[in-house]
N, C-alpha and C positions, 0 to 999 in steps of 0.2 A: 504493500500500500504506500502511495506517495502522499505528499502533503496536501495536494489539491483534492485527492480522493478522501483523505481524512477530514478535510474541511467540510466536504459535502456529506459524508457518511455520518459523522458524529455531531456536526453543528448545523448542518442543513443549508450552508451557504454555497452559492455557485461561484462567487468571486470575492476578492479581498477588498477591504477598505483601504484608504490611503495609508501607505507606509507598511502595511502588514506583510506584503509579499517580500519586500526587500529584507525585512528583519528575519523572516522565516528562512529565506534562501541563505542568508549569512550564517544562521545557526546550523543549517544542514551541511554547510561546508566546514563546520568546526570553528567558526569565528566567534569571538566574544561580541556582545552587543550591549549598547546603552541606548535606550529609547525614551524620549519625552513625548508623550501623547496625551491630549486632553481627555477629560472624563467623557466616557461614552464612545471613544474611538476604537475600542476593541483590543486593549492591551493584552488581556488574558489569552486571546486566540493566538497571539504571537509566540507564546511559550507552550500553550497546551497542544497545538497542532504538531510542532516538532517533537514534543514529548511522546506522542503516540507513535511516531515513526522511528525515532532513535532507538538503538538496541537496548539500552538499560533503562534505569528509572530517573525521573527528574525530581529534584528536591526544590520545592517552592518555599522561600522564607518570607513570611508575612507577619506583621504585628497585630493583625486584626482577626480575632477569634471568630467574630460573626461572619466575616467575609470568607474565612476558611471553610466554615460549616456550610455556607450557602453555595460556594463553588464546588465543594466535594459532593454535595447533594445534587447539584445540577449535572456534574460530570457523570455520576453514577446513573442518574436518570437517562443520560444520553448514551449509556452503554460503555462508559469509560471507567475502569476500575481505579479509584483514587481513595486516599485516606488522609487523615490528619492526626497530628499529635500536639496537644496543647493542654493547658491547665484545666480545661473543662472535663477531661477524661480522668478516670481513676487509674491507679497503677495497674490493676488487672486488665483494664481495657487497653492501656498502652502496651502491655505485654502481648495482648492478642494482636494488636496492629503490627508489632514487630514480627510475630510469627507468620502472619499472612504476607507481610512484605518479603520475608526471607524465602517464601515459596515462589516469589516472582509475581504475586497477584496484582500489585499496584504498579501502574505506569507513572503515576504522579503522587507525590507525598508532600503535604503541606505541614510546615513546622513553624513554631514561634521561634524567634532568634534566641531567646533564653534557653531553649531546649538543646541548642548546639553544644553547650558546655556539659550536659549531663553524661554520666558514664554510660548509661544504657544506650543513649543515642549514638555516642561515639563508637561503642562496641558494634552496634548494628551497622553504622556507616562504613566501618573499616572492612566489613565483609560484603557490602552491597555493591552492585554494579551501577554506579551513578554516572549517567551520561551528561547531565546538565544540572547546574545549580542556578536557580532563578531568584533574584532579589526583587520582591515587589515593594512598592512604596520606598524606592531606593533613596529618596531624599533624606530619609531618617538616618542615613549613615553620615550625613554632613553636619558638622557643628554650626555651619552657616545656614543649614536648612531650617524650616519652620518647626519640624517635629523631630529634632535630634534625639536619638535613643542610643545610649552607650552600648546596649547589648548588640547593636548592629556592627560595632567595631570588632566583634568576635567572629564575624562571618569569614573574614579572610584567613584567620587562624584555622577555622574548620576546613576551608578549601585546601590550605597548605598541608593539613594533616592527612589528606587522602593520598593513597598510594599512587593514584593516577589523576592528574588534574583534569576535571571535567570542563565542558564549555560553561562560561559564566555569562548570564544575561541579566540586565538590570533595567527596571521600568519605573517610571514616575509620571505623574500628570503635571506637576509644577516644579520647574527647576530653572533657575537662571544659569547663565554660562558658567558662573563661578561654582554653583552647586553641582552642575554637571561635571565640571573638572574634579571636584572633590570626590564624587562617586567613582569616577574612573580611576583616580589615584588610590583611594583607600581600598578599593576592591582589587587593585593591581590588574586591571583589565589589560589584556594583551592585544595590541593593534585592533581595538574594538571598532565595529561598525556603529556609527553614530547616526541616529535617525531622530529628527525633530519634525513632527508633522504639522506643527502650528498650534497656536493657543486660542485662536478665535472661536467663539461660540456665537454665531450670528443670531440665534434665536433668543439670546439673553439681552434684555434692555437694562442698561446701567444708568442709575441716577443717584445724585447726592443732594440731600435736602438739609440745608443749614438752618436749623430751627431750634428753639428753646423748649417748646411744649411737645416733647416727643410722644408722651402718652396720648395726647389728643390726636396726633397724626396716626398712631397705630390703631386706635379705636376707630377712627374715621375710615381708614383703609380697609379694615376687616369688615366693617359694616357695608362697604361698597363691593366687597368680594366675598360674600357669605359662603359660597360653595367651593371656593378655592382652597387647596391644601398648601400650607406654607410653614416655613421655619423662621422664628425670630431669635436672633443671636444677641446675647447680652455679655458684657465683659465680666460681670461678677455674679455670684450666686444670689446676692442681695437683690440685684436688679431683676434677675429671673423670677424670684419669689414675689417681688412687689408687682411686677407686670402681670404675673399669673393671677394674683388675687384681684387686680384691677379688672382684667378681662373676664374672669369668672363672675365678678360682680355685675358686669355688663351683659351677662347671659351668653358669653361666647363659649363654644364647646372647645376647650383648650386643655393641654397637658404640659408638663415641664420635665426637664432633665438636667441634672448637674451632679458633680462628684460628691456633694454633701448628702445625697439621698442613698438609701441602702440599695444593694444590688437587685433585690427582688422588685422594688418599686421602679427603679430605672428600667429594668427589663420589661415590666408590664407597660409602662408609659411609652417606651420605644415601640413595642409591638402594636399598641393602640394606634400609634401614628402610622407605622409602616403598613398595617393592614386596613387603613382608612376608617378605623372606628372613631378616631378623633382627627379632625382636619388640620389643627394648628398645634405646633409644639414650640415652647419657649425654652431655650437652652444656652448653656455656655459652650465654648468650643470643644468641650469634652464629648459632645454629641456629633455624630455624622460620619466618621471614618468607617468605610465599609458598608454604609447604608445605600442600597441600590433601589431607591423608590423613584420611579420614573415620572410621576405626575405632580411633582412639587411645582406649583405655579408662581410662588413668590418666596424670596428670601430677604428678610429685612434685618439689617444690622442696627440694633438699637444704640450700639456704641461702635466707634471706629476700631477695627482690628489692629493688631500690633505690626502687621506686615502685609505686603501685597500678596505673598504666597498664601498666608492664612485667608485673606479676603477672597482671593480667586478660587481657592479650594472650597471654601464654605459657600460662596455665592454660586459656584458651579454645581451645587446639588440641586439647583432649580433646572427644570427643562431637560432632564436627561432623555426624555422621549422625543426631543427635537421640536416641541411646540413652544410658542412664544411664552416667555416667563419674565417676571420682574425681579431685578436685583437692586434693592434700595438701601442706601446707607444714610442714616440719620446722624448728622455731624454737629458737634458743638465744641467750643474751645476746651471745655472740661474733659473731653475724651482723651486728649493727649496727656493730660495730667494723670488720669486713671491708668492709662497704658504704661506711662513711665513709672508709676508706683508699682505696678505688677511686675515690670521688668526688673526693677531694683530689688524685688523680693523673690526673684526667680531662683529656684533651687538647682544646684549643679551636683551631679554624681560622677565620680571617676574622671574629673576634669582638673587639670593642673591650674594653679593660680594664674600663670602666664596666659594660658588659653582662656580662662574665665574672663580676663580683662579684654582680650581680643573679641570674644563673643559679645560682651557687653557693648563694645564699640560698634560692632556690626548690628546688634539689636537696635541701637540708637539710630544708626543710619537708615535701617529699614523702616523705623517708626517715622522718620522725617520724610521718607519717600511716600509712605501711606498718608501722611498729613498733606503732602503735596497733591496727592490724588483728590483729596477732599476739597482743596482750595483751587485747583486748576480751572481755568476758563476754557480750556481746549477740549478736544474730543476725549471722553472718558475711556472709550474702548481703545483708542490709540495709545493712551497713557499706559494702560495695562500691557498691551502688546509690545510697546517700546521697552517696558521694563523687562519683559521676558526675551528680549533680543530681536523682535520682529520690527520691520520698518514699513509700516503702512504708508501708502502714497497720499492718501487724502482722508479727511474726517469721515466717520462712518454714516453720518446723517441718521443715526438710529440710537441715540442715547440722550440723556437728560440735557447735557450741554449743547449738543448739536441741534436739539429741538427747542432750546430755550429762547427767550426774548432777547433780541439784539439791537444795538445801535449800529447803523452803517456809518463807519468813520472814513472820511476822505483822507487818504494818506499819499496823495499824488506827489507832493513835494518831497516826502521821505523816499518815495519810490525812485525819484530822479537821483537822489543821493546814492541809492543802491546801484543804479546804473553807472554813475560816475566811478564808484569803487570798483565794480566789475571791469570797467574800461581800464582803470589804472592797473589792475592785476594782469591785464592782457590774457585773461582766461587761464592763468597758470595755477590758481589756488582753489581750495575747496570752500565749502559753505562756512565752516568754523572760522577760517581766516577772514573771509569777507565780513561776517557778522562781528567778529572781534575787532576788526579795523574800524568799522562804522561806530561801534560802541566806545572806541578809544580804550580798549582793554589793555591792561598792564601785563603783557605776556612776552616771555623771552622769544618765542617763535616769531612774533610780529616784528620784534626788533631785529632778529636775525634776517628776516626777509626784507626788512626795510619798509614795511607797510605803515609803520608809525610815522613815516615821513610823507605819506600820501596827503593830498589836499582833503581827501574824504575822511581821514582819520579823526574819529571823535565827533563827526558831524551829526550823528544820531545818538549821542551819549545820553540824552534826556528821555529816550524811548526804552522801556523795559525790554530785556532780551526776548522774552516770550512773545511780546507783541511784534517785535522786529522780525522774529521767525515767522509769525503768521503773515506779515507783509511779504516776506520773501516767498513763502508758499503760494500766496495769491499771485505774485508776479510770475512764478514758474507756471502756474495754471493758466495765466493769461498769455504766456509765450514771450514775455519781455526778456526773460533770462531762462537758461536751462542748465541742468546738471548732466554732465557726461556720465556714461555708464561705466561699470567696472569698479574694482576695489578702491581705487584712488580717484574718485570722481572729482571734477572741477566745475566751477560755475563759469558759464560763458554767456556772451551777449546773444540775445535772441532778436526778435523783430521789435526794435524800439521806435520805429517810425510813428506809430500811433501816439506815442507820448509827446511828439513834437507838435501835435495838434492841441491847441489850448482848450478844446472842448472835451479832451480825453481825461478821465478821472480813474484813479485806482482806489477802489472801495474795499475796505476790510471790515468784516462783521465782528463787533465786540459785544459780549453779553452785557446786558444792562445792569443786572444786579451784582455782577462780579467784576466790574472794571478794575484794572490794575492801577495802582498809584504810580505816577510818573516820578522819575528821579531816584529810582532804586539803585543802590550802589552794587556793582558786581562783586561777588565774593571771589577772592583770589584763590586759585586751585594749586595743589601741591605740584602738579606737573607743568604749571605755567612758566617755571624757570628753565625748562628743558628745550634745547634746540632740536633740530631734526636729528643730529647725531646723538643727542641725549635720548630721544625716543628709540633710536636704533639699539643703543646699549641697554636701555630699559627692557626692550623686547627680548634681547639675548639673556638678560638676567632672569626674566620670567620663564624662559625655556629651561634654563638651568634649574630654577626652583621647582618646576614641574617634574623634571627628571629625578631630582632628589626626593620629591614627595612620592613618586611612584616606587622608588627603591625602598622606601620605609613604610609605604602603605598609610600615609597620613595626608590630610588636606594641604595644599600648597601654602596657604597663609600661615600654617604652623611653622613652616621653615622660616620665612620672612614675610612681613606684610608689604603691600605695594608702597606704603609710605617709606619703609626702610629701603626698598629698592630704589626709589626716587632719590633718597638721600645718598645712597651709594653712587648713583650717577652724578650727583652734584659734587661729591667729595672725591670720587675716583681714588679710593685708597690703594696704595701700592704695596702694602705689607700688612701683616696682622695687627701691628700696633696702630696703624692708621685706620684699619677696619673697625677697631674697637671704638673709634670716635663717631661711627655712624649710628644714628638714632635707631634703636631697636636691636642692636647687636650686643648681646651680653656675653659673659664668659663662656657659658655652656655652648651657645650657638656659635661663638667664635671658634671654639675648639672643634666643633662638629662640622661646621659648614664654611668657616671663614676662608680657608685657603682656596677652596673651589671657586668662591666668588672673586677673590683677589686674582686668581689665574684667569678667569673669564674677562675681568676688567682689563688686565694687562694685555691679554690677547687682542682685545678690541683696540686698545690704544696703540699697540705695536703695528697693527694692520692699518690703522687710520691715524697716523701721526699728525699733530698740530690741529686736530679738530677741536671745536669749542663745544663742550657738552652742555653747559648751562650759562645763562646770563642772569645776573641779579642786579636790580636797580638800586638806587640810593636808599630807598625806603627799606629794602631787604637788608642792606648792609648796616643801616642805622639800627634796625631792630636787633640784628645779630650782635653788633657792638654793644648795644644797651644790655642785651641778655648776658653777654660775656662779663661786662662790668659788674652786673648784679651777682653773678655766680662766682666771680674771681676777684673780689675786692682784695683778698690776701691769698695769693697763689699757694697751693699746697705743694709740699715737697714729695718726692718719690718715697715710697714705703721703706722703712728700715726698722730694726729692732734695737731696743736697749739691751745691754748684756744681761740685766736681771730678767728681762722678758724671755730671752733665749733659754734661761734655766727652766722655764715653765713649759717648754715644748715637750709634748708627749710622743716619744719615739715608739714606733711599732716595727715589726719585722719587715713589713712592706707597706708603702703608702702610694696612692695615686697623687699626681700633681695637684688635682683639685682639692684633695684632702690636706695636703701640705699648705696650700693657700688658705683654706678655711682655718687651719690651726694657727697660722700667722695672724689672721684677723681676730682670732679669739684671744690670743695672748698679748697682742700689741697694745701698748699703753701710750705711745708717743702721740702727741696732739699735732694737728695741722699737717698730717701726712696723708697721702692717698692710700686707698685700700691696696692690699697685696693682690696681684693678678697672676693668672696662669702664664700670661705672655712673658712677664719679667722672669719668672722661674725657668720657663722653657728657654729663654734667651741665655740664661746663665749655663744651663745644661748643654746647650748647643755650643756655646763659646768654649766650654771645657772639653768638647769633643766626645761627649758621652752619647749624644743623640744626633740625628741628622734627618733631613727630609729626602725621601726618595720617591721617584715616580713609579708607581706600581699599577698596572692595568689602566694607565691614563690618569691616575689620580696621585696627588702629592700626599704621601703618608709619612708620619713621624715614626722612625724606628731607631733602635739602639745600634751604636757603632761596635766594632770589635772591642774597643776600649770599654764601652758601656757594658758589653757582655762580661768582660773580665771583672768589672766592678759589681756585677750581680744584678744588673737591671733586667727584669723579666717582662715577657709579653703574656698578657692574659686574654684569652678569647672569650667574647661575651656575645649575647644576643639581645637585640632590642625587643620592646614589647610587640613590635610588628613581626618578630621572628627573623630579622636580618642580622647576619653575623658581622661583628666588627672587633677590633683588637685595641687594647689600651696597655700602656707601659706602667710597671710598678717598680718603685725605687726602694732599695734596702736601707737599713739604718745608716750605713757608711755614707751613702749619698745624701740621705736626709741631713746628716750632720754637716756635710759640706755646704748644703743649701742654707742651713741656719747660719753657719759662720759667715757666709757671703753677705747676709742681710743684717748682720750686727754692725751698727754704726756706719753703714755704707751710705752716708748722706751724699746727695748730689753736690757737685762743686758750686 
């Protein structure tokens, strides 16, 4: 039986939906897959069909017990033998599933991620013929995703433990480019087939209502849609309970769902809603994952969600049957305060302090993006699609903003300035350069190109960037200018003859109730100091970062953040000591990754001598000087020990450099000196001829010399949490004593 026959025989379909065939074909050739497909696009078919044709069994990892049960029931009803293992089963039932699986009864086995660590499952998996491991809701593996689950990080350990690596496929409905990269890296996907079928749900109508009396709006809406089934999401249990009591008091047939209720009550209320016994449910975001109810006609968000991923996933539970449905967000300024409070009290499990800080920064960024959605005057659908990496060409004309009330604003004079700027560029530059020039933006790239010397520079500085972009969009639509095709599109002159006629006007529609205030000051971005060469180096460092992330099975941002990479480009460190001055590079990361990034920077600079990587203006320099003065009123000396401090050093048979450094910082009592660092200790050892750097398999690694071996320096082989092998040097007492003696009273000249 081939895949198309399986599709017809077991699922009753004669043809595939968009994206399905290419995914299935890739799997059947043994290729890993990562697919981002919107709700209702048929993700499950993409792994269920190949599972039926592949020789062994497919393990499907899913966090959703209800979805497992529903899918297994549907598969068995279709004649496909499938089973599941999760906490809803007793130990005797789980043993029975293992027995049946051992006989080859199941082609598909669903498991919860937590189950992968159990001895029983590992014992079963070690003997089973596993052809494919499928990760459903794969965004849960990303700490940057909206539903991060630490248990998902164990998946790669499970795959690595198998005697034969199976095909690995990953599926999700909502993932930005960054989350998609995290999924690929953490799962260690090998040359994966990437499929993104698009995020648009044309049948959903999006709208944002900026109102204070939210209760009145909800009551009025339900009274006008008495027969519709819908979900109302609230940010807190308190809001769920209050709105539930209000609607019940109004005679609305309604139920509720949140984590504060007992399991039996939640299950009963959920079933009442799913089976249409009660049309409306009020819930926190704890409700909805794995709920396949097709006839939800509206989703109202009583409060603004914390991220676009959360919002689109929750709003996407409307209209799964393809019929027109409403997605309404009730917005007030209080919402962002509530969300920020919830994020500040977010619980973290099995996450390091350093990573927690990064996640908090990203949570804040996503919250700002969500707030921007509520405030935008542009097309709401396009805002969502742009966030997920799509580039729609024009407004959808089918959302609250597109169908709102507008003022028609005559922007003819501003349009002529746009034409002047495009003329001065001679069609060589893209849209960002043109808009930045007209706004008079303070960017290194503009100075590098010389557009800050154009007559058009800053001519439209009093127009907000979003309104200027709308003007440019309108001019492209009218044919006055156009963008070339390709990866590096540029803006060029179109037919400007009509603009020479005094009766020609360029009209841009501006929403009446949400007009933007003039005179907004553009916020300077981190990358604004980078030149073209700076961007090239930045891209190379990102490639290196991704490579390291894949090696270790971690998200790229855990290696270094974008902010740190930009600072590397600006400072171009030539050695480890200089690398330590880069923002975001600490001792541990310096020792682990520093030399690789130094090598990449030097390689680029040697290939491109005399290039200018960044340009900083007087304001940048003044801020930096001011910061340095504040931080360095009295410059600190390099670290050293008093003789009495040295007597407190606790010697051990062997110590790592990091342990020696920590011991120095523990016993040191000298004031106004810098902390001891690994770099200074390693410099001493290298100068003594005990260790050296060698290039092994293309990487610069630190090893002991023959003299170091004679002194007793040992190599210890270790494994990271991701299972990757690496080695570290250990130093005996005699070396520890030499290091201590070196730092006693060794003050700088």
